[in-house]
N, C-alpha and C positions, 0 to 999 in steps of 0.2 A: 504494500500500500504506500502511496505517496506520502512522504513526511508532512507535507503541507496540509493535505486533507486530514491526516490523523491529528495534527495540531489543532485544526479548526474543530474537529469533533470533540476533543478533550476540552477545548476552551468553551464550546457551546454547552456541553454537559455541566461544566463548572459554573458557567453563568446562569443556566437554568436553576441549578441547585441554590446558588447564592441569592437569586431573586426570590425563590421560594422561602428561603430563610431570612429574607430582608437584610442581606449582608453584601449586596452587589457592590456598593460603594467602598466598603472596607476591603473587599477582595480585590477591587480594582487598584486601590492604593498598594496592596501587597504585590500585585502583578507589576505595577510600575517600579516598585522597589526591586523586585526580582530581575526584571529586564535590565534595569540600570546597573545593578550589582554585577550581573553576569557579563554585560558588555564592557564594564570597566575593569574586570579582573580576568586576565589571561590564564592565571592559575586555576580559577574556578571553571573556566571554559575547558581547560585541559582535563580537569578532574571529571567533569560531566561526560566528555567525549572518550575518556580512556576505557578501553576494553579490559585492561588489566585490573583496575580497581573494582572491587566487588560492590554490588548494588547497595548492600547494607551499609558499607562505609560511606558511599555517596549520600545515602538517605540521612545518616547520622550527621554528616557534615552540613547538609542543607538545613536540617532541623535546628542545628546549633546556630547557623548563620541567620536564619529567618525565624528565630524562636518567638518573637513577639507577634507573629502572623496570626491571622484568623484561622480557626479550626478547619474551615473549608480549604484554605490554601495548603495547610499541612496535609489534609487528606489528598489533595491533588498530587503533592510531592510523593506521598506514600504510593498512590495508585500508579504514577508514572514509573516509580522505582520497581514496584512489583511486576509491572508489565514490560520491564526492560526498555522503557522509552524515556528515561530521565534526561537523555541528551537533548531532547526537544523541549525542555522546560522553558527556555527563553522564548522560543517560537510560540509556545502555548500562551505564555504571558502576553506577547504582542497581539496574538489573535483575540484573547480575552478582552484586552483594552479596546481593540477595534470594534468588536461586537457590542461591547457595553456603550461605547461612544455612539454607535449607530442608533442604539435604542434611545439614547438621550438626545439624538439629533445633532451630534457633534462628530467630527472626524479628527484623527491624529495623523499628522504628516511627519513621517520619519525621514529625516534628512541626514544622509551619511556624507561627511566631508573629510578631507585630509587634515584640516585644521578647524578649531572651533568656530562656529558662526558668530559674527558680530551682531550686536543688537539691531543695527540698521538693516543688515541683510536678512535677519530673521523676520523683521517687520515686512519687508518686501515679499518674502516667500509666503508669509501668512496671508498677505493681501491677495496674491495671485491664486493660492490654493483655495481661499475662501470664495473668490470669484468663480473658480472652476467648479467647485463642488456645491456651492450654494448653502453649505452648512457652516456652523461655527467650527473653527479649526484651532488645534493647538499644535505647536511644533516641538518635536523631540529631536535633538541633535546627537548623532553618534559620530565619534571621531574614529576614522580608520585610515591610517597613513598609507595602506597598500593601494588605495585608489589613486594615489599620486596627486591628483588635482581634480577640479570639477566637483560634481555631486551626484548622489543617487537619491531620488525622491520616491518614497512609498506612501501612498494614501489608499487605505483599504487594500483591494486586490490589484490596484494599478501601480506600476513601477516605471519610472523614467530614469534611465542610466545615462548621465552626461559626464561620466568620469573619464579621466585621461587613460586609466588602465583599460577600460572597456574599448576605447577608441584604438589603443595600441593592439589589443587582441584582434579587433576587426581588421586592422592593417596586416597583422601577422597571418590571419586566415586568407585574406586576399592574395598576399605574397606567396603563401604556400600553395594555394590553388592555381596560381598562374604558372607555377614551375612545371 
């Protein structure tokens, strides 16, 4: 099964349960914290992706890192670990945020850049994405130096890749195909 579809299913099930328990907002805050913590920590990303580290060790580490989280969030971590899907925790968190924002009539624009966004640039992006989607939008900036320059913009299921790394890959494919 496609990782993306699985992440959406876990996020949707978590959101449905959180709405039922009237904890959707608290769980969204947890998901934002999880997404931010994982994206900022290479060590945590390596821990989650490692096939060598046992699931129980990963679960214990995550429970300790996110010990102040809602019980629903802790349950999601347990479920993902038990189903050997803990590596997709960050993607599930992103999908949960997107789904919850849609319910509230809001969108989250994930902007990946090589350097942090300036406040002025963030305002410009916010204005453009708001105009495109027609919804209230918040901007989440992720810094990834491997894109070299430019940006990658994700809003919901839409993605626009204007990174230098993507353009270089395109040139490399063209060059390879022309030989």
